[in-house]
MILO-123249 format. One record per residue (C-alpha): x, y, z; residue in three letters; residue number from 1. Coordinates in Angstrom, 3 decimals. Example, Ala and Ser with C-alpha at 12.3 -4.5 7.8 and 13.67 -1.06 7.14 Angstrom:
BEGIN
12.300	-4.500	7.800	ALA	1
13.670	-1.060	7.140	SER	2
***
This chain:
BEGIN
149.948	6.237	39.777	MET	1
146.450	7.852	40.030	ALA	2
145.574	11.547	39.362	ASN	3
144.475	13.338	42.628	LYS	4
141.715	15.640	42.582	ILE	5
139.215	17.137	44.960	ASP	6
135.737	16.225	43.640	VAL	7
135.006	13.705	41.315	ALA	8
131.353	13.834	39.861	VAL	9
130.129	11.120	38.150	ILE	10
127.262	11.786	35.466	GLY	11
126.863	14.921	33.210	GLY	12
122.925	15.226	33.638	GLY	13
121.154	18.242	35.468	PRO	14
122.162	16.953	39.071	ALA	15
125.952	16.225	38.019	GLY	16
126.165	19.663	36.096	LEU	17
124.781	21.479	39.128	ALA	18
126.832	19.707	41.244	ALA	19
130.454	20.575	39.572	ALA	20
129.360	24.125	39.189	VAL	21
128.445	24.131	42.851	ALA	22
131.766	22.147	43.986	ALA	23
133.648	24.457	41.888	HIS	24
132.356	27.651	43.292	GLU	25
132.997	26.235	46.874	ALA	26
136.733	26.387	45.992	GLY	27
137.354	22.581	44.797	ALA	28
139.326	21.315	41.917	ASP	29
136.252	19.218	40.032	VAL	30
136.090	16.567	37.501	SER	31
132.840	15.973	35.716	LEU	32
132.807	12.367	34.213	ILE	33
129.879	11.341	31.752	ASP	34
129.890	8.067	29.432	ARG	35
128.115	9.969	26.573	ASN	36
129.855	12.019	24.066	HIS	37
127.602	15.244	25.163	ASP	38
126.672	16.632	28.412	LEU	39
123.287	17.091	29.684	GLY	40
122.279	13.589	30.009	GLY	41
118.609	12.883	29.296	ILE	42
117.591	16.376	28.832	LEU	43
119.061	16.516	25.454	ASN	44
116.184	14.458	23.975	GLN	45
113.568	16.489	25.926	CYS	46
112.624	18.752	23.377	ILE	47
109.152	20.069	24.940	HIS	48
109.190	23.089	27.284	ASP	49
108.208	23.241	31.170	GLY	50
111.814	22.895	32.353	PHE	51
113.595	25.639	34.421	GLY	52
110.275	27.380	35.911	ILE	53
111.420	26.824	39.600	HIS	54
115.399	27.703	39.121	LEU	55
115.403	30.295	36.247	PHE	56
111.789	31.802	36.338	GLY	57
111.342	30.789	32.874	THR	58
110.042	27.978	30.440	SER	59
113.027	26.113	28.742	LEU	60
113.150	22.864	26.530	THR	61
115.512	20.336	28.092	GLY	62
118.414	21.083	25.700	PRO	63
118.037	24.878	26.807	GLU	64
118.273	23.999	30.418	PHE	65
121.135	21.796	30.097	ALA	66
123.064	24.408	28.262	GLN	67
122.658	26.894	30.828	ARG	68
124.416	24.706	33.328	TYR	69
126.942	23.358	30.606	ILE	70
127.929	26.811	29.942	GLN	71
128.712	27.543	33.446	GLN	72
130.652	24.351	33.962	VAL	73
132.929	25.579	30.836	GLN	74
133.331	29.198	31.969	LYS	75
134.630	27.546	35.238	ARG	76
137.368	25.300	33.868	GLY	77
135.995	22.159	35.183	VAL	78
137.732	18.989	33.675	GLU	79
135.344	17.588	31.414	ILE	80
135.799	13.749	30.714	MET	81
132.908	12.873	28.441	THR	82
132.731	9.500	26.367	SER	83
134.572	8.290	29.319	THR	84
133.004	5.259	31.615	SER	85
133.673	4.752	35.346	VAL	86
133.974	0.865	35.280	THR	87
135.048	0.866	39.118	GLN	88
134.571	2.835	42.569	LEU	89
136.138	1.648	45.547	THR	90
135.420	2.696	49.381	SER	91
138.364	4.939	49.414	ASP	92
137.215	6.881	46.468	ARG	93
139.556	5.209	43.576	GLN	94
138.248	5.607	40.337	LEU	95
138.920	3.321	36.985	ILE	96
137.925	5.322	34.035	CYS	97
137.991	4.054	30.508	SER	98
137.741	6.139	27.295	SER	99
138.333	5.117	23.772	ARG	100
140.352	1.950	24.755	GLY	101
142.531	4.391	27.248	ILE	102
142.560	3.682	31.220	ARG	103
142.906	6.152	33.788	ARG	104
142.831	5.986	37.617	GLN	105
141.794	8.889	39.523	LEU	106
141.835	9.534	43.384	GLU	107
139.523	11.962	44.916	ALA	108
138.899	13.340	48.138	ARG	109
135.004	13.349	47.443	ALA	110
132.881	11.614	45.041	VAL	111
129.488	12.683	44.051	VAL	112
127.074	9.943	42.270	LEU	113
124.810	11.465	39.715	ALA	114
124.393	8.763	37.441	MET	115
120.844	9.006	36.934	GLY	116
118.150	6.300	36.327	CYS	117
117.188	3.458	33.913	ARG	118
113.861	2.475	32.509	GLU	119
112.112	-1.006	33.705	ARG	120
112.288	-3.390	30.526	THR	121
109.678	-5.572	29.433	ARG	122
111.195	-8.503	31.069	GLY	123
110.566	-7.204	34.309	MET	124
106.933	-7.149	33.460	LEU	125
106.782	-10.979	32.195	MET	126
104.151	-9.915	30.155	ILE	127
103.095	-12.912	28.017	PRO	128
103.981	-13.586	24.443	GLY	129
106.224	-13.651	21.628	ASP	130
109.163	-11.110	21.278	ARG	131
108.088	-9.061	18.013	PRO	132
109.378	-6.091	16.824	ALA	133
107.786	-2.497	17.801	GLY	134
108.364	-2.852	21.720	ILE	135
109.870	0.014	23.060	TYR	136
110.687	1.697	26.497	ALA	137
109.439	5.087	26.341	ALA	138
112.277	6.778	26.799	GLY	139
114.089	5.021	24.113	VAL	140
111.482	6.108	21.747	ALA	141
111.777	9.413	22.653	GLN	142
115.617	9.446	21.891	ASN	143
114.757	7.615	18.322	LEU	144
112.190	10.271	17.779	LEU	145
113.523	13.396	18.812	ASN	146
117.546	12.813	18.268	GLU	147
117.372	10.385	15.358	GLN	148
114.248	11.515	13.582	ASN	149
112.649	7.948	13.696	ILE	150
108.900	7.493	13.862	LEU	151
108.645	4.234	16.071	VAL	152
105.322	3.379	14.571	GLY	153
101.901	4.468	13.421	ARG	154
99.567	2.747	15.901	LYS	155
100.652	2.865	19.199	VAL	156
99.579	1.685	22.793	VAL	157
101.255	2.999	25.948	ILE	158
101.761	0.834	28.913	LEU	159
101.931	2.860	31.931	GLY	160
101.037	6.655	32.538	SER	161
104.457	7.820	33.658	GLY	162
105.672	11.266	32.566	ASP	163
107.860	9.985	29.775	VAL	164
105.101	8.022	28.240	GLY	165
102.487	10.863	28.782	LEU	166
104.659	13.298	26.772	ILE	167
105.467	10.948	24.235	MET	168
101.731	10.301	23.594	ALA	169
101.624	14.009	22.630	ARG	170
104.956	13.876	20.506	SER	171
103.899	10.893	18.852	LEU	172
100.594	12.241	17.992	THR	173
102.396	15.391	16.560	TRP	174
104.211	13.569	14.416	GLU	175
101.152	11.711	12.833	GLY	176
100.931	8.508	14.636	ALA	177
97.517	7.312	16.293	THR	178
97.954	6.906	20.097	VAL	179
95.250	4.382	20.989	LEU	180
95.200	4.440	24.731	ALA	181
97.448	4.734	27.761	VAL	182
96.915	1.814	30.041	ILE	183
97.587	2.100	33.661	GLU	184
97.295	-0.661	36.500	LYS	185
96.845	2.021	39.384	LEU	186
93.196	3.723	39.953	PRO	187
95.148	6.852	39.594	TYR	188
97.618	8.659	37.083	PRO	189
101.456	7.729	38.025	SER	190
102.607	11.069	36.107	GLY	191
102.082	14.493	36.924	LEU	192
98.376	16.027	36.570	PRO	193
99.484	18.837	34.359	ARG	194
100.764	15.705	31.743	ASN	195
97.668	14.453	31.937	ILE	196
95.852	17.250	30.793	VAL	197
98.366	18.505	28.152	GLN	198
99.388	15.272	27.046	CYS	199
95.896	13.105	27.193	LEU	200
92.924	15.271	27.365	GLU	201
94.158	17.875	25.055	ASP	202
94.431	15.064	22.362	TYR	203
91.478	13.055	23.681	ASP	204
93.646	10.056	24.066	ILE	205
91.665	7.408	26.183	PRO	206
93.291	6.743	29.739	LEU	207
92.461	3.174	31.419	TYR	208
92.959	3.340	34.980	LEU	209
92.924	-0.161	37.068	THR	210
93.763	-1.746	33.568	HIS	211
96.882	-3.850	32.249	THR	212
98.652	-5.422	29.198	VAL	213
97.716	-8.977	29.708	LYS	214
99.083	-10.528	26.470	SER	215
101.138	-9.348	23.249	ILE	216
100.330	-10.369	19.917	HIS	217
102.537	-10.796	16.977	GLY	218
105.531	-12.821	15.690	ARG	219
107.680	-10.691	13.543	ASN	220
105.877	-7.080	14.242	ARG	221
103.568	-6.920	17.486	ILE	222
99.883	-6.775	15.935	GLU	223
97.641	-6.453	18.985	ALA	224
97.630	-6.223	22.816	VAL	225
95.116	-7.874	24.957	THR	226
93.976	-5.287	27.928	VAL	227
92.250	-6.383	30.887	ALA	228
90.962	-4.836	34.055	GLN	229
92.903	-5.532	37.256	THR	230
91.701	-6.450	40.604	ASP	231
92.903	-4.664	44.015	SER	232
96.286	-6.562	43.776	ALA	233
96.977	-5.788	40.074	GLY	234
96.140	-9.336	38.849	ASN	235
94.066	-9.251	35.324	PRO	236
90.251	-9.970	35.863	ILE	237
89.062	-12.883	33.726	THR	238
86.196	-11.993	31.485	GLY	239
87.205	-8.258	31.171	SER	240
89.909	-8.625	28.253	GLU	241
89.651	-6.646	24.978	PHE	242
91.776	-6.284	21.991	SER	243
93.292	-3.220	20.822	LEU	244
95.166	-3.553	17.369	ALA	245
98.441	-2.026	17.206	CYS	246
101.994	-1.716	15.872	ASP	247
103.943	-0.611	18.345	THR	248
103.683	-0.685	22.227	LEU	249
105.531	1.798	24.555	LEU	250
106.842	0.990	28.078	LEU	251
106.478	3.733	30.699	SER	252
106.616	1.745	34.100	VAL	253
108.928	3.189	36.377	GLY	254
112.545	4.122	36.549	LEU	255
115.319	2.563	38.584	ILE	256
118.103	4.676	40.067	PRO	257
121.540	3.319	38.587	GLU	258
123.624	2.178	41.680	ASN	259
126.161	-0.345	40.344	GLU	260
128.873	1.642	41.117	LEU	261
127.321	2.663	44.481	SER	262
127.167	-0.991	45.467	ARG	263
130.540	-1.816	43.906	GLY	264
131.865	0.800	46.716	ALA	265
129.925	-0.341	49.509	GLY	266
126.814	2.054	49.627	VAL	267
123.770	0.870	51.300	VAL	268
120.707	0.992	49.138	ILE	269
117.434	1.929	50.450	ASP	270
114.924	-0.779	48.902	HIS	271
111.860	1.650	48.830	ARG	272
113.829	4.231	46.729	THR	273
116.422	2.029	45.150	ASN	274
118.641	4.750	45.855	GLY	275
121.375	5.448	48.617	ALA	276
120.645	5.838	52.187	ILE	277
122.224	9.280	52.900	VAL	278
122.375	12.007	55.829	ASP	279
121.081	15.929	55.316	ASP	280
124.467	16.370	53.776	CYS	281
123.836	13.824	51.117	TYR	282
126.733	11.789	52.088	MET	283
126.172	8.032	51.973	THR	284
127.553	5.505	54.623	ASN	285
130.841	5.645	52.857	ILE	286
132.716	8.793	54.121	LYS	287
133.067	11.263	51.146	GLY	288
130.926	9.300	48.964	ILE	289
127.748	11.458	47.934	PHE	290
124.730	11.032	46.008	ALA	291
121.978	13.515	44.444	CYS	292
119.566	13.531	41.494	GLY	293
117.799	10.428	40.187	ASN	294
120.547	8.063	41.398	THR	295
119.334	9.051	44.737	LEU	296
115.378	8.782	44.008	HIS	297
113.416	9.587	41.046	VAL	298
112.224	13.224	40.356	HIS	299
109.375	14.323	38.684	ASP	300
110.969	17.667	37.987	LEU	301
114.256	18.734	36.871	VAL	302
114.915	21.762	39.010	ASP	303
114.778	19.868	41.976	TRP	304
117.292	17.166	40.733	ALA	305
119.263	20.242	39.668	ALA	306
118.896	22.102	43.424	GLN	307
119.727	18.433	45.132	GLU	308
122.859	18.487	43.095	GLY	309
123.864	21.769	44.103	GLU	310
123.729	21.059	47.461	ARG	311
125.686	17.679	47.227	ALA	312
128.371	19.454	45.449	GLY	313
128.610	22.036	47.938	SER	314
128.926	19.504	50.762	MET	315
131.220	17.345	48.592	ALA	316
133.603	20.316	48.347	ALA	317
133.669	21.176	51.873	GLN	318
134.326	17.393	52.731	TYR	319
137.336	17.649	50.149	SER	320
138.994	20.640	51.955	GLN	321
138.606	19.334	55.799	TYR	322
136.673	16.054	55.678	SER	323
134.204	16.585	58.298	PHE	324
132.260	13.928	59.787	THR	325
128.885	14.944	61.761	PRO	326
129.213	13.702	65.219	ASP	327
125.705	12.910	65.982	ARG	328
122.919	11.532	63.427	LYS	329
119.104	11.460	64.041	ILE	330
117.290	8.709	62.108	ALA	331
114.355	10.112	59.902	VAL	332
111.348	7.700	59.359	ARG	333
108.607	7.266	57.136	ALA	334
105.594	7.231	58.804	GLY	335
101.558	6.980	58.200	SER	336
100.548	8.201	54.633	GLY	337
104.507	8.704	53.391	VAL	338
106.101	5.994	51.138	ARG	339
109.389	7.486	51.587	TYR	340
111.577	10.391	52.963	VAL	341
114.813	12.274	52.571	LEU	342
117.252	12.160	53.673	PRO	343
117.509	9.081	56.103	HIS	344
119.535	10.937	58.605	TYR	345
119.957	14.340	60.222	LEU	346
122.894	15.797	61.517	THR	347
123.574	19.260	63.634	THR	348
122.236	21.407	61.107	ARG	349
119.279	23.571	61.862	LYS	350
118.014	23.901	58.560	LYS	351
117.305	20.791	56.243	VAL	352
115.434	19.933	53.064	GLU	353
112.926	16.949	53.081	LEU	354
111.684	15.329	50.297	SER	355
109.318	12.835	50.670	LEU	356
106.222	10.958	48.464	ARG	357
102.458	10.270	49.840	VAL	358
101.391	6.802	49.491	GLN	359
97.949	7.954	48.013	ALA	360
96.457	10.955	46.346	PRO	361
94.185	12.956	48.685	GLY	362
93.191	16.750	49.730	ARG	363
93.461	18.831	52.856	ASN	364
96.165	16.643	54.701	ARG	365
98.627	17.730	57.062	GLU	366
102.213	16.894	56.980	LEU	367
103.744	16.370	60.776	ARG	368
107.117	15.765	61.829	LEU	369
106.802	14.151	65.303	ASN	370
109.673	13.561	67.870	ALA	371
109.628	12.113	71.411	GLU	372
105.800	11.760	70.945	LYS	373
105.234	15.299	70.147	ARG	374
104.582	17.435	67.089	VAL	375
107.873	19.510	66.326	ILE	376
106.587	20.746	62.693	PHE	377
103.243	20.804	60.955	ALA	378
101.918	22.192	57.665	LYS	379
98.856	22.019	55.698	GLU	380
98.912	20.519	52.333	LEU	381
95.594	21.369	50.489	PRO	382
96.441	18.398	47.767	HIS	383
99.158	15.565	47.466	VAL	384
99.810	12.880	44.923	HIS	385
102.303	9.921	44.907	PRO	386
103.540	11.219	41.222	ALA	387
104.240	15.157	42.845	GLU	388
107.284	15.047	45.140	MET	389
106.793	17.191	48.337	VAL	390
109.749	19.269	49.154	GLN	391
110.129	21.847	52.223	LEU	392
112.884	23.342	53.699	GLU	393
112.221	23.491	57.775	ILE	394
114.235	25.059	60.507	THR	395
114.156	22.289	63.533	LEU	396
113.968	23.335	67.322	PRO	397
116.866	22.201	69.589	PRO	398
117.217	18.356	69.623	TRP	399
119.202	17.304	72.573	GLU	400
116.560	14.893	73.548	THR	401
115.560	13.676	69.707	MET	402
116.555	10.259	68.623	ARG	403
114.430	9.971	65.687	SER	404
111.871	11.956	63.669	VAL	405
108.932	10.400	62.100	GLU	406
107.388	12.231	59.186	VAL	407
103.395	11.611	58.423	CYS	408
100.856	12.529	56.164	VAL	409
97.405	12.438	58.012	VAL	410
***
């Protein structure tokens, strides 16, 4: 027989912790499930500060940020199931959990998906060369350095200018390693501008834009990489190659939302975000299943992932109590200058939080919401960048005649 609960939150990172707190505050009986031994998710290995400025008004390290939510979860008596993997989730919200060889079945009135994301690997990049030691995903290297006190190398090249790679460039420098270069195939950095300044420029670490690692050299341990300039399609340009002798290559080439459980439950995935398609209640196409945080789309600020978790947890608790189903949905589309926008659908709620990313860097842009060939909302954006998610809360006008909304940045 399955144990019956109101809300099951899968994932104990910032979004999951915030969702569990919010769902409990809304009156739900909550179970928080995480496969790791400790709650906090990726925050536990992020020992640098800069977290919590938006939510708490102060700069915290990752573990400090996580601890604030962990204390709230513990204080409220939320059921915490660590070292527990959810091996199956069905469309009727049945969960199969496994912990230390013990199998447990849960039946939830609502489920919040907050499993986070994973890193892209070398195999996905198809870089030619042998398979020597010394090649790490940036997050793996961060875990080894900050949680296990292992220095992964002495002469390091970083492929990709994602935030984790930039932060690792600084951390490795602090630990005595030499970071030879950060290589980025795009014509602009893919990490936050503050990390470019604080992690690269402050330490005179070169950043090569429109470049890539063309090949890897070495058999037992990596010995060098060949770097080449790229054309507009991202392909290496013959004749532009140069070599960097190194003993370590870090890959900071993007994150992929974890959604294997989501797909198994029948949740429809957006190919642009690799996360679920949701409405403004954060509910997926499967009634009672909600998604938030990096499982929904990759965030650049943990504060926003936690805020999204709070909203999803609150809505999941409400659903568990009276199983609301919005009777009307208006499609939201990404228009000119916008890579993606969430939520994908609007219900009858007047206030809505929009999250979007632009397609290219720019200055003095205008964000517009168009409906039925008219502008229903506009806002000036002095600076936009694909690495910086745009978030805003808007109050929509009456929409009896609206069928869809298009979000543009022009």
